[in-house]
mmCIF file as gemmi writes it, N, C-alpha and C atoms, coordinates in Angstrom:
data_model
loop_
_atom_site.group_PDB
_atom_site.id
_atom_site.type_symbol
_atom_site.label_atom_id
_atom_site.label_alt_id
_atom_site.label_comp_id
_atom_site.label_asym_id
_atom_site.label_entity_id
_atom_site.label_seq_id
_atom_site.pdbx_PDB_ins_code
_atom_site.Cartn_x
_atom_site.Cartn_y
_atom_site.Cartn_z
_atom_site.occupancy
_atom_site.B_iso_or_equiv
_atom_site.pdbx_formal_charge
_atom_site.auth_seq_id
_atom_site.auth_asym_id
_atom_site.pdbx_PDB_model_num
ATOM 1 N N . MET Axp A 1 ? 13.658 -38.771 6.947 1 0 ? 1 A 1
ATOM 2 C CA . MET Axp A 1 ? 14.454 -39.139 6.144 1 0 ? 1 A 1
ATOM 3 C C . MET Axp A 1 ? 15.179 -37.553 5.277 1 0 ? 1 A 1
ATOM 4 N N . THR Axp A 2 ? 16.293 -37.282 5.567 1 0 ? 2 A 1
ATOM 5 C CA . THR Axp A 2 ? 16.401 -36.054 4.604 1 0 ? 2 A 1
ATOM 6 C C . THR Axp A 2 ? 16.526 -35.648 3.342 1 0 ? 2 A 1
ATOM 7 N N . ARG Axp A 3 ? 16.307 -35.236 2.533 1 0 ? 3 A 1
ATOM 8 C CA . ARG Axp A 3 ? 16.225 -34.766 1.255 1 0 ? 3 A 1
ATOM 9 C C . ARG Axp A 3 ? 16.862 -33.626 0.728 1 0 ? 3 A 1
ATOM 10 N N . LYS Axp A 4 ? 17.523 -33.922 -0.306 1 0 ? 4 A 1
ATOM 11 C CA . LYS Axp A 4 ? 18.187 -32.812 -0.988 1 0 ? 4 A 1
ATOM 12 C C . LYS Axp A 4 ? 17.277 -32.071 -1.749 1 0 ? 4 A 1
ATOM 13 N N . ILE Axp A 5 ? 16.96 -30.545 -1.734 1 0 ? 5 A 1
ATOM 14 C CA . ILE Axp A 5 ? 16.127 -29.898 -2.74 1 0 ? 5 A 1
ATOM 15 C C . ILE Axp A 5 ? 16.787 -28.769 -3.244 1 0 ? 5 A 1
ATOM 16 N N . ALA Axp A 6 ? 16.758 -28.478 -4.271 1 0 ? 6 A 1
ATOM 17 C CA . ALA Axp A 6 ? 17.369 -27.279 -5.039 1 0 ? 6 A 1
ATOM 18 C C . ALA Axp A 6 ? 16.512 -26.686 -5.704 1 0 ? 6 A 1
ATOM 19 N N . ILE Axp A 7 ? 16.531 -25.035 -5.349 1 0 ? 7 A 1
ATOM 20 C CA . ILE Axp A 7 ? 15.921 -23.956 -5.68 1 0 ? 7 A 1
ATOM 21 C C . ILE Axp A 7 ? 16.709 -23.289 -6.655 1 0 ? 7 A 1
ATOM 22 N N . LEU Axp A 8 ? 15.771 -23.456 -8.234 1 0 ? 8 A 1
ATOM 23 C CA . LEU Axp A 8 ? 16.062 -22.685 -8.952 1 0 ? 8 A 1
ATOM 24 C C . LEU Axp A 8 ? 15.767 -21.073 -9.097 1 0 ? 8 A 1
ATOM 25 N N . VAL Axp A 9 ? 16.286 -20.496 -9.423 1 0 ? 9 A 1
ATOM 26 C CA . VAL Axp A 9 ? 16.092 -19.17 -9.148 1 0 ? 9 A 1
ATOM 27 C C . VAL Axp A 9 ? 16.275 -18.099 -10.744 1 0 ? 9 A 1
ATOM 28 N N . ARG Axp A 10 ? 15.451 -17.866 -11.168 1 0 ? 10 A 1
ATOM 29 C CA . ARG Axp A 10 ? 15.291 -16.835 -12.632 1 0 ? 10 A 1
ATOM 30 C C . ARG Axp A 10 ? 14.46 -15.494 -12.206 1 0 ? 10 A 1
ATOM 31 N N . ASP Axp A 11 ? 13.515 -15.742 -12.104 1 0 ? 11 A 1
ATOM 32 C CA . ASP Axp A 11 ? 12.52 -14.667 -12.167 1 0 ? 11 A 1
ATOM 33 C C . ASP Axp A 11 ? 11.928 -14.057 -10.961 1 0 ? 11 A 1
ATOM 34 N N . ARG Axp A 12 ? 11.511 -14.82 -10.42 1 0 ? 12 A 1
ATOM 35 C CA . ARG Axp A 12 ? 10.845 -14.601 -8.998 1 0 ? 12 A 1
ATOM 36 C C . ARG Axp A 12 ? 11.677 -14.885 -7.625 1 0 ? 12 A 1
ATOM 37 N N . GLN Axp A 13 ? 12.839 -13.697 -7.673 1 0 ? 13 A 1
ATOM 38 C CA . GLN Axp A 13 ? 13.562 -13.853 -6.589 1 0 ? 13 A 1
ATOM 39 C C . GLN Axp A 13 ? 13.329 -13.989 -5.198 1 0 ? 13 A 1
ATOM 40 N N . SER Axp A 14 ? 12.278 -13.305 -4.48 1 0 ? 14 A 1
ATOM 41 C CA . SER Axp A 14 ? 11.734 -12.855 -3.76 1 0 ? 14 A 1
ATOM 42 C C . SER Axp A 14 ? 10.945 -14.251 -3.183 1 0 ? 14 A 1
ATOM 43 N N . GLU Axp A 15 ? 10.051 -14.424 -4.013 1 0 ? 15 A 1
ATOM 44 C CA . GLU Axp A 15 ? 9.448 -15.979 -3.438 1 0 ? 15 A 1
ATOM 45 C C . GLU Axp A 15 ? 10.263 -16.985 -3.439 1 0 ? 15 A 1
ATOM 46 N N . ALA Axp A 16 ? 11.328 -17.316 -4.127 1 0 ? 16 A 1
ATOM 47 C CA . ALA Axp A 16 ? 12.464 -18.529 -4.247 1 0 ? 16 A 1
ATOM 48 C C . ALA Axp A 16 ? 13.173 -18.389 -2.856 1 0 ? 16 A 1
ATOM 49 N N . LEU Axp A 17 ? 13.379 -17.259 -2.838 1 0 ? 17 A 1
ATOM 50 C CA . LEU Axp A 17 ? 14.384 -17.224 -1.2 1 0 ? 17 A 1
ATOM 51 C C . LEU Axp A 17 ? 13.595 -17.334 -0.098 1 0 ? 17 A 1
ATOM 52 N N . ARG Axp A 18 ? 12.086 -16.952 0.129 1 0 ? 18 A 1
ATOM 53 C CA . ARG Axp A 18 ? 11.288 -17.289 1.045 1 0 ? 18 A 1
ATOM 54 C C . ARG Axp A 18 ? 10.724 -18.728 1.032 1 0 ? 18 A 1
ATOM 55 N N . MET Axp A 19 ? 10.808 -19.407 -0.048 1 0 ? 19 A 1
ATOM 56 C CA . MET Axp A 19 ? 10.692 -20.655 0.045 1 0 ? 19 A 1
ATOM 57 C C . MET Axp A 19 ? 11.959 -21.601 0.507 1 0 ? 19 A 1
ATOM 58 N N . ALA Axp A 20 ? 12.698 -21.299 -0.057 1 0 ? 20 A 1
ATOM 59 C CA . ALA Axp A 20 ? 13.94 -21.689 0.475 1 0 ? 20 A 1
ATOM 60 C C . ALA Axp A 20 ? 14.437 -21.415 1.882 1 0 ? 20 A 1
ATOM 61 N N . LEU Axp A 21 ? 14.192 -20.733 2.398 1 0 ? 21 A 1
ATOM 62 C CA . LEU Axp A 21 ? 13.821 -20.023 3.695 1 0 ? 21 A 1
ATOM 63 C C . LEU Axp A 21 ? 12.945 -21.02 4.668 1 0 ? 21 A 1
ATOM 64 N N . GLY Axp A 22 ? 11.854 -21.516 3.978 1 0 ? 22 A 1
ATOM 65 C CA . GLY Axp A 22 ? 10.748 -22.301 4.821 1 0 ? 22 A 1
ATOM 66 C C . GLY Axp A 22 ? 11.248 -23.65 4.832 1 0 ? 22 A 1
ATOM 67 N N . LEU Axp A 23 ? 11.584 -24.115 3.721 1 0 ? 23 A 1
ATOM 68 C CA . LEU Axp A 23 ? 12.105 -25.499 3.621 1 0 ? 23 A 1
ATOM 69 C C . LEU Axp A 23 ? 13.023 -25.704 4.49 1 0 ? 23 A 1
ATOM 70 N N . ILE Axp A 24 ? 14.05 -24.97 5.058 1 0 ? 24 A 1
ATOM 71 C CA . ILE Axp A 24 ? 14.885 -25.758 5.617 1 0 ? 24 A 1
ATOM 72 C C . ILE Axp A 24 ? 14.295 -26.166 7.491 1 0 ? 24 A 1
ATOM 73 N N . LEU Axp A 25 ? 12.964 -25.529 7.517 1 0 ? 25 A 1
ATOM 74 C CA . LEU Axp A 25 ? 12.335 -26.035 8.777 1 0 ? 25 A 1
ATOM 75 C C . LEU Axp A 25 ? 11.824 -27.188 8.868 1 0 ? 25 A 1
ATOM 76 N N . MET Axp A 26 ? 11.972 -28.314 7.498 1 0 ? 26 A 1
ATOM 77 C CA . MET Axp A 26 ? 11.691 -29.752 7.524 1 0 ? 26 A 1
ATOM 78 C C . MET Axp A 26 ? 12.815 -30.536 7.93 1 0 ? 26 A 1
ATOM 79 N N . ASP Axp A 27 ? 13.956 -29.801 7.955 1 0 ? 27 A 1
ATOM 80 C CA . ASP Axp A 27 ? 15.388 -30.294 8.325 1 0 ? 27 A 1
ATOM 81 C C . ASP Axp A 27 ? 15.844 -30.862 7.305 1 0 ? 27 A 1
ATOM 82 N N . ASP Axp A 28 ? 15.551 -30.581 5.72 1 0 ? 28 A 1
ATOM 83 C CA . ASP Axp A 28 ? 16.201 -31.118 4.475 1 0 ? 28 A 1
ATOM 84 C C . ASP Axp A 28 ? 17.244 -30.404 3.927 1 0 ? 28 A 1
ATOM 85 N N . ILE Axp A 29 ? 18.102 -30.558 3.248 1 0 ? 29 A 1
ATOM 86 C CA . ILE Axp A 29 ? 19.259 -30.2 2.865 1 0 ? 29 A 1
ATOM 87 C C . ILE Axp A 29 ? 18.666 -29.284 1.608 1 0 ? 29 A 1
ATOM 88 N N . VAL Axp A 30 ? 18.826 -27.938 1.729 1 0 ? 30 A 1
ATOM 89 C CA . VAL Axp A 30 ? 18.103 -26.831 1.083 1 0 ? 30 A 1
ATOM 90 C C . VAL Axp A 30 ? 19.569 -26.104 -0.017 1 0 ? 30 A 1
ATOM 91 N N . ASN Axp A 31 ? 19.867 -26.233 -1.137 1 0 ? 31 A 1
ATOM 92 C CA . ASN Axp A 31 ? 20.682 -24.97 -2.119 1 0 ? 31 A 1
ATOM 93 C C . ASN Axp A 31 ? 20.171 -24.253 -2.842 1 0 ? 31 A 1
ATOM 94 N N . VAL Axp A 32 ? 20.461 -23.243 -3.323 1 0 ? 32 A 1
ATOM 95 C CA . VAL Axp A 32 ? 19.807 -22.16 -3.777 1 0 ? 32 A 1
ATOM 96 C C . VAL Axp A 32 ? 20.998 -22.065 -5.476 1 0 ? 32 A 1
ATOM 97 N N . PHE Axp A 33 ? 20.117 -21.981 -6.294 1 0 ? 33 A 1
ATOM 98 C CA . PHE Axp A 33 ? 20.812 -22.008 -7.715 1 0 ? 33 A 1
ATOM 99 C C . PHE Axp A 33 ? 20.509 -20.63 -8.346 1 0 ? 33 A 1
ATOM 100 N N . LEU Axp A 34 ? 21.059 -19.372 -8.675 1 0 ? 34 A 1
ATOM 101 C CA . LEU Axp A 34 ? 20.731 -18.445 -9.458 1 0 ? 34 A 1
ATOM 102 C C . LEU Axp A 34 ? 21.151 -18.216 -10.169 1 0 ? 34 A 1
ATOM 103 N N . LEU Axp A 35 ? 20.325 -18.134 -11.604 1 0 ? 35 A 1
ATOM 104 C CA . LEU Axp A 35 ? 20.623 -18.647 -12.697 1 0 ? 35 A 1
ATOM 105 C C . LEU Axp A 35 ? 20.695 -17.189 -13.861 1 0 ? 35 A 1
ATOM 106 N N . ASP Axp A 36 ? 21.424 -17.394 -14.911 1 0 ? 36 A 1
ATOM 107 C CA . ASP Axp A 36 ? 21.617 -16.314 -16.032 1 0 ? 36 A 1
ATOM 108 C C . ASP Axp A 36 ? 21.781 -15.048 -15.816 1 0 ? 36 A 1
ATOM 109 N N . LYS Axp A 37 ? 21.714 -14.598 -14.838 1 0 ? 37 A 1
ATOM 110 C CA . LYS Axp A 37 ? 21.718 -13.092 -14.799 1 0 ? 37 A 1
ATOM 111 C C . LYS Axp A 37 ? 22.549 -12.75 -13.215 1 0 ? 37 A 1
ATOM 112 N N . LYS Axp A 38 ? 23.146 -10.976 -13.207 1 0 ? 38 A 1
ATOM 113 C CA . LYS Axp A 38 ? 23.278 -11.163 -12.074 1 0 ? 38 A 1
ATOM 114 C C . LYS Axp A 38 ? 21.654 -10.281 -10.927 1 0 ? 38 A 1
ATOM 115 N N . PHE Axp A 39 ? 22.052 -10.714 -10.043 1 0 ? 39 A 1
ATOM 116 C CA . PHE Axp A 39 ? 20.891 -10.508 -8.875 1 0 ? 39 A 1
ATOM 117 C C . PHE Axp A 39 ? 21.604 -9.541 -7.73 1 0 ? 39 A 1
ATOM 118 N N . ASP Axp A 40 ? 20.485 -8.44 -8.124 1 0 ? 40 A 1
ATOM 119 C CA . ASP Axp A 40 ? 20.558 -7.351 -6.855 1 0 ? 40 A 1
ATOM 120 C C . ASP Axp A 40 ? 19.523 -7.788 -5.712 1 0 ? 40 A 1
ATOM 121 N N . LEU Axp A 41 ? 20.137 -7.968 -4.631 1 0 ? 41 A 1
ATOM 122 C CA . LEU Axp A 41 ? 19.202 -8.212 -3.83 1 0 ? 41 A 1
ATOM 123 C C . LEU Axp A 41 ? 18.809 -7.106 -2.902 1 0 ? 41 A 1
ATOM 124 N N . SER Axp A 42 ? 17.331 -7.121 -2.417 1 0 ? 42 A 1
ATOM 125 C CA . SER Axp A 42 ? 16.901 -5.879 -1.688 1 0 ? 42 A 1
ATOM 126 C C . SER Axp A 42 ? 17.678 -6.309 -0.417 1 0 ? 42 A 1
ATOM 127 N N . GLU Axp A 43 ? 17.404 -5.175 0.752 1 0 ? 43 A 1
ATOM 128 C CA . GLU Axp A 43 ? 17.73 -5.521 1.959 1 0 ? 43 A 1
ATOM 129 C C . GLU Axp A 43 ? 16.945 -6.48 2.702 1 0 ? 43 A 1
ATOM 130 N N . ALA Axp A 44 ? 15.805 -6.554 2.364 1 0 ? 44 A 1
ATOM 131 C CA . ALA Axp A 44 ? 15.195 -7.927 2.905 1 0 ? 44 A 1
ATOM 132 C C . ALA Axp A 44 ? 15.396 -9.349 2.407 1 0 ? 44 A 1
ATOM 133 N N . GLU Axp A 45 ? 15.953 -9.312 1.195 1 0 ? 45 A 1
ATOM 134 C CA . GLU Axp A 45 ? 16.292 -10.59 0.615 1 0 ? 45 A 1
ATOM 135 C C . GLU Axp A 45 ? 17.802 -10.812 1.027 1 0 ? 45 A 1
ATOM 136 N N . SER Axp A 46 ? 18.668 -9.51 1.261 1 0 ? 46 A 1
ATOM 137 C CA . SER Axp A 46 ? 19.738 -9.498 2.007 1 0 ? 46 A 1
ATOM 138 C C . SER Axp A 46 ? 19.711 -10.228 3.365 1 0 ? 46 A 1
ATOM 139 N N . ASP Axp A 47 ? 18.678 -9.893 4.031 1 0 ? 47 A 1
ATOM 140 C CA . ASP Axp A 47 ? 18.823 -10.531 5.341 1 0 ? 47 A 1
ATOM 141 C C . ASP Axp A 47 ? 18.29 -11.856 5.537 1 0 ? 47 A 1
ATOM 142 N N . ASN Axp A 48 ? 17.454 -12.4 4.655 1 0 ? 48 A 1
ATOM 143 C CA . ASN Axp A 48 ? 16.981 -13.414 4.334 1 0 ? 48 A 1
ATOM 144 C C . ASN Axp A 48 ? 18.166 -14.329 3.822 1 0 ? 48 A 1
ATOM 145 N N . LYS Axp A 49 ? 19.158 -14.101 3.05 1 0 ? 49 A 1
ATOM 146 C CA . LYS Axp A 49 ? 20.276 -14.787 2.644 1 0 ? 49 A 1
ATOM 147 C C . LYS Axp A 49 ? 21.11 -15.034 3.443 1 0 ? 49 A 1
ATOM 148 N N . GLU Axp A 50 ? 21.659 -14.093 4.255 1 0 ? 50 A 1
ATOM 149 C CA . GLU Axp A 50 ? 22.354 -13.977 5.612 1 0 ? 50 A 1
ATOM 150 C C . GLU Axp A 50 ? 21.978 -15.243 6.507 1 0 ? 50 A 1
ATOM 151 N N . LEU Axp A 51 ? 20.541 -15.391 6.485 1 0 ? 51 A 1
ATOM 152 C CA . LEU Axp A 51 ? 20.268 -15.827 7.807 1 0 ? 51 A 1
ATOM 153 C C . LEU Axp A 51 ? 20.161 -17.345 7.355 1 0 ? 51 A 1
ATOM 154 N N . MET Axp A 52 ? 20.189 -17.808 6.019 1 0 ? 52 A 1
ATOM 155 C CA . MET Axp A 52 ? 19.726 -18.817 4.92 1 0 ? 52 A 1
ATOM 156 C C . MET Axp A 52 ? 21.48 -19.591 5.259 1 0 ? 52 A 1
ATOM 157 N N . GLU Axp A 53 ? 22.522 -18.638 4.972 1 0 ? 53 A 1
ATOM 158 C CA . GLU Axp A 53 ? 23.877 -19.211 5.072 1 0 ? 53 A 1
ATOM 159 C C . GLU Axp A 53 ? 24.1 -19.219 6.296 1 0 ? 53 A 1
ATOM 160 N N . GLU Axp A 54 ? 23.896 -18.666 7.705 1 0 ? 54 A 1
ATOM 161 C CA . GLU Axp A 54 ? 23.775 -19.17 8.867 1 0 ? 54 A 1
ATOM 162 C C . GLU Axp A 54 ? 23.191 -20.699 8.95 1 0 ? 54 A 1
ATOM 163 N N . MET Axp A 55 ? 22.095 -21.119 8.122 1 0 ? 55 A 1
ATOM 164 C CA . MET Axp A 55 ? 21.729 -22.395 8.001 1 0 ? 55 A 1
ATOM 165 C C . MET Axp A 55 ? 22.28 -23.55 7.405 1 0 ? 55 A 1
ATOM 166 N N . ASP Axp A 56 ? 23.411 -22.897 6.874 1 0 ? 56 A 1
ATOM 167 C CA . ASP Axp A 56 ? 24.166 -23.802 5.795 1 0 ? 56 A 1
ATOM 168 C C . ASP Axp A 56 ? 23.248 -24.061 4.283 1 0 ? 56 A 1
ATOM 169 N N . ILE Axp A 57 ? 23.037 -23.211 3.901 1 0 ? 57 A 1
ATOM 170 C CA . ILE Axp A 57 ? 22.164 -23.054 2.581 1 0 ? 57 A 1
ATOM 171 C C . ILE Axp A 57 ? 23.284 -22.399 1.838 1 0 ? 57 A 1
ATOM 172 N N . VAL Axp A 58 ? 23.759 -23.267 0.862 1 0 ? 58 A 1
ATOM 173 C CA . VAL Axp A 58 ? 24.937 -22.606 -0.112 1 0 ? 58 A 1
ATOM 174 C C . VAL Axp A 58 ? 24.196 -22.075 -1.47 1 0 ? 58 A 1
ATOM 175 N N . PHE Axp A 59 ? 24.862 -20.949 -1.725 1 0 ? 59 A 1
ATOM 176 C CA . PHE Axp A 59 ? 24.133 -20.189 -3.143 1 0 ? 59 A 1
ATOM 177 C C . PHE Axp A 59 ? 25.252 -20.521 -4.17 1 0 ? 59 A 1
ATOM 178 N N . PHE Axp A 60 ? 24.767 -20.998 -4.976 1 0 ? 60 A 1
ATOM 179 C CA . PHE Axp A 60 ? 25.433 -21.296 -6.515 1 0 ? 60 A 1
ATOM 180 C C . PHE Axp A 60 ? 24.669 -20.433 -7.27 1 0 ? 60 A 1
ATOM 181 N N . SER Axp A 61 ? 25.851 -19.973 -8.6 1 0 ? 61 A 1
ATOM 182 C CA . SER Axp A 61 ? 25.344 -19.136 -9.406 1 0 ? 61 A 1
ATOM 183 C C . SER Axp A 61 ? 26.175 -19.215 -10.81 1 0 ? 61 A 1
ATOM 184 N N . ASN Axp A 62 ? 25.768 -19.548 -11.938 1 0 ? 62 A 1
ATOM 185 C CA . ASN Axp A 62 ? 26.35 -19.44 -13.161 1 0 ? 62 A 1
ATOM 186 C C . ASN Axp A 62 ? 26.506 -18.471 -13.694 1 0 ? 62 A 1
ATOM 187 N N . HIS Axp A 63 ? 26.441 -17.338 -13.246 1 0 ? 63 A 1
ATOM 188 C CA . HIS Axp A 63 ? 26.774 -15.82 -13.806 1 0 ? 63 A 1
ATOM 189 C C . HIS Axp A 63 ? 27.759 -15.302 -12.693 1 0 ? 63 A 1
ATOM 190 N N . GLU Axp A 64 ? 28.935 -15.022 -13.113 1 0 ? 64 A 1
ATOM 191 C CA . GLU Axp A 64 ? 30.306 -14.846 -12.284 1 0 ? 64 A 1
ATOM 192 C C . GLU Axp A 64 ? 30.226 -13.266 -11.773 1 0 ? 64 A 1
ATOM 193 N N . GLU Axp A 65 ? 29.065 -12.452 -11.889 1 0 ? 65 A 1
ATOM 194 C CA . GLU Axp A 65 ? 29.168 -11.349 -11.053 1 0 ? 65 A 1
ATOM 195 C C . GLU Axp A 65 ? 28.394 -11.427 -9.933 1 0 ? 65 A 1
ATOM 196 N N . ASN Axp A 66 ? 27.683 -12.606 -9.776 1 0 ? 66 A 1
ATOM 197 C CA . ASN Axp A 66 ? 27.036 -12.537 -8.235 1 0 ? 66 A 1
ATOM 198 C C . ASN Axp A 66 ? 27.716 -12.781 -7.451 1 0 ? 66 A 1
ATOM 199 N N . GLU Axp A 67 ? 27.97 -11.824 -6.386 1 0 ? 67 A 1
ATOM 200 C CA . GLU Axp A 67 ? 29.08 -11.918 -5.195 1 0 ? 67 A 1
ATOM 201 C C . GLU Axp A 67 ? 28.521 -12.774 -4.359 1 0 ? 67 A 1
ATOM 202 N N . GLY Axp A 68 ? 29.406 -13.617 -3.488 1 0 ? 68 A 1
ATOM 203 C CA . GLY Axp A 68 ? 29.229 -14.164 -2.475 1 0 ? 68 A 1
ATOM 204 C C . GLY Axp A 68 ? 28.598 -15.819 -2.395 1 0 ? 68 A 1
ATOM 205 N N . MET Axp A 69 ? 28.496 -15.852 -3.936 1 0 ? 69 A 1
ATOM 206 C CA . MET Axp A 69 ? 27.77 -17.095 -4.369 1 0 ? 69 A 1
ATOM 207 C C . MET Axp A 69 ? 29.044 -17.798 -5.049 1 0 ? 69 A 1
ATOM 208 N N . GLU Axp A 70 ? 28.986 -18.976 -4.794 1 0 ? 70 A 1
ATOM 209 C CA . GLU Axp A 70 ? 29.88 -19.979 -5.592 1 0 ? 70 A 1
ATOM 210 C C . GLU Axp A 70 ? 29.695 -20.255 -7.158 1 0 ? 70 A 1
ATOM 211 N N . TYR Axp A 71 ? 30.492 -20.078 -7.799 1 0 ? 71 A 1
ATOM 212 C CA . TYR Axp A 71 ? 30.209 -19.887 -9.402 1 0 ? 71 A 1
ATOM 213 C C . TYR Axp A 71 ? 30.098 -21.65 -9.708 1 0 ? 71 A 1
ATOM 214 N N . VAL Axp A 72 ? 29.119 -21.753 -10.658 1 0 ? 72 A 1
ATOM 215 C CA . VAL Axp A 72 ? 29.22 -22.98 -10.997 1 0 ? 72 A 1
ATOM 216 C C . VAL Axp A 72 ? 28.892 -22.895 -12.853 1 0 ? 72 A 1
ATOM 217 N N . ALA Axp A 73 ? 29.743 -23.475 -13.629 1 0 ? 73 A 1
ATOM 218 C CA . ALA Axp A 73 ? 29.519 -23.45 -14.896 1 0 ? 73 A 1
ATOM 219 C C . ALA Axp A 73 ? 28.109 -24.333 -15.656 1 0 ? 73 A 1
ATOM 220 N N . THR Axp A 74 ? 27.796 -23.529 -16.37 1 0 ? 74 A 1
ATOM 221 C CA . THR Axp A 74 ? 26.019 -24.339 -16.727 1 0 ? 74 A 1
ATOM 222 C C . THR Axp A 74 ? 26.076 -25.775 -16.618 1 0 ? 74 A 1
ATOM 223 N N . ASP Axp A 75 ? 27.156 -26.135 -17.547 1 0 ? 75 A 1
ATOM 224 C CA . ASP Axp A 75 ? 27.129 -27.653 -18.063 1 0 ? 75 A 1
ATOM 225 C C . ASP Axp A 75 ? 27.092 -28.352 -16.389 1 0 ? 75 A 1
ATOM 226 N N . ASP Axp A 76 ? 28.217 -28.01 -15.65 1 0 ? 76 A 1
ATOM 227 C CA . ASP Axp A 76 ? 28.26 -28.421 -14.257 1 0 ? 76 A 1
ATOM 228 C C . ASP Axp A 76 ? 27.126 -28.469 -13.294 1 0 ? 76 A 1
ATOM 229 N N . LEU Axp A 77 ? 26.362 -27.519 -13.632 1 0 ? 77 A 1
ATOM 230 C CA . LEU Axp A 77 ? 25.174 -27.261 -12.921 1 0 ? 77 A 1
ATOM 231 C C . LEU Axp A 77 ? 24.334 -28.388 -13.291 1 0 ? 77 A 1
ATOM 232 N N . ALA Axp A 78 ? 24.041 -28.224 -14.789 1 0 ? 78 A 1
ATOM 233 C CA . ALA Axp A 78 ? 23.303 -29.468 -15.218 1 0 ? 78 A 1
ATOM 234 C C . ALA Axp A 78 ? 23.67 -30.942 -14.484 1 0 ? 78 A 1
ATOM 235 N N . HIS Axp A 79 ? 24.389 -31.006 -14.169 1 0 ? 79 A 1
ATOM 236 C CA . HIS Axp A 79 ? 25.245 -32.412 -13.41 1 0 ? 79 A 1
ATOM 237 C C . HIS Axp A 79 ? 24.968 -32.423 -12.021 1 0 ? 79 A 1
ATOM 238 N N . ARG Axp A 80 ? 25.019 -31.29 -11.59 1 0 ? 80 A 1
ATOM 239 C CA . ARG Axp A 80 ? 24.792 -31.186 -10.039 1 0 ? 80 A 1
ATOM 240 C C . ARG Axp A 80 ? 23.225 -31.602 -9.643 1 0 ? 80 A 1
ATOM 241 N N . LEU Axp A 81 ? 22.668 -30.801 -10.76 1 0 ? 81 A 1
ATOM 242 C CA . LEU Axp A 81 ? 20.793 -30.992 -10.314 1 0 ? 81 A 1
ATOM 243 C C . LEU Axp A 81 ? 20.424 -32.661 -10.011 1 0 ? 81 A 1
ATOM 244 N N . THR Axp A 82 ? 21.337 -33.656 -10.851 1 0 ? 82 A 1
ATOM 245 C CA . THR Axp A 82 ? 20.976 -35.136 -10.397 1 0 ? 82 A 1
ATOM 246 C C . THR Axp A 82 ? 21.109 -35.065 -9.275 1 0 ? 82 A 1
ATOM 247 N N . GLU Axp A 83 ? 21.831 -34.81 -8.817 1 0 ? 83 A 1
ATOM 248 C CA . GLU Axp A 83 ? 21.995 -34.97 -6.89 1 0 ? 83 A 1
ATOM 249 C C . GLU Axp A 83 ? 20.792 -34.849 -6.274 1 0 ? 83 A 1
ATOM 250 N N . TYR Axp A 84 ? 19.991 -34.133 -6.68 1 0 ? 84 A 1
ATOM 251 C CA . TYR Axp A 84 ? 18.892 -33.547 -5.488 1 0 ? 84 A 1
ATOM 252 C C . TYR Axp A 84 ? 17.626 -34.568 -5.866 1 0 ? 84 A 1
ATOM 253 N N . ASP Axp A 85 ? 16.95 -34.719 -4.41 1 0 ? 85 A 1
ATOM 254 C CA . ASP Axp A 85 ? 15.603 -35.5 -4.823 1 0 ? 85 A 1
ATOM 255 C C . ASP Axp A 85 ? 14.306 -34.549 -5.056 1 0 ? 85 A 1
ATOM 256 N N . HIS Axp A 86 ? 14.711 -33.463 -5.012 1 0 ? 86 A 1
ATOM 257 C CA . HIS Axp A 86 ? 13.771 -32.552 -5.676 1 0 ? 86 A 1
ATOM 258 C C . HIS Axp A 86 ? 14.421 -31.245 -6.012 1 0 ? 86 A 1
ATOM 259 N N . VAL Axp A 87 ? 13.76 -30.776 -7.399 1 0 ? 87 A 1
ATOM 260 C CA . VAL Axp A 87 ? 14.322 -29.53 -7.768 1 0 ? 87 A 1
ATOM 261 C C . VAL Axp A 87 ? 12.702 -28.773 -8.487 1 0 ? 87 A 1
ATOM 262 N N . ILE Axp A 88 ? 12.919 -27.26 -7.527 1 0 ? 88 A 1
ATOM 263 C CA . ILE Axp A 88 ? 11.935 -26.371 -7.56 1 0 ? 88 A 1
ATOM 264 C C . ILE Axp A 88 ? 12.348 -25.057 -8.669 1 0 ? 88 A 1
ATOM 265 N N . PRO Axp A 89 ? 11.77 -25.295 -9.728 1 0 ? 89 A 1
ATOM 266 C CA . PRO Axp A 89 ? 12.222 -23.69 -10.425 1 0 ? 89 A 1
ATOM 267 C C . PRO Axp A 89 ? 10.789 -22.378 -9.805 1 0 ? 89 A 1
ATOM 268 N N . TYR Axp A 90 ? 11.956 -21.441 -10.051 1 0 ? 90 A 1
ATOM 269 C CA . TYR Axp A 90 ? 11.116 -20.033 -9.944 1 0 ? 90 A 1
ATOM 270 C C . TYR Axp A 90 ? 11.496 -19.069 -10.767 1 0 ? 90 A 1
């Protein structure tokens, strides 16, 4: 059974991205939500993000300055999270 998993990222960005990458191996639907600030990805994190995008992981952010991510207002983000089977905060 395919599950929908949301990864919420605030502080432990590298760890959250590694977890998201690992979770796709279980054939679940995984999406990443970067919250409340502009994130600067390291070279390794950028490589992981590119790989995750190829594996159909979608990146959302409630901060408009995060490039390459779908902007979602905070109120809408809260509503979207109710659609997930698991929400994992970092």
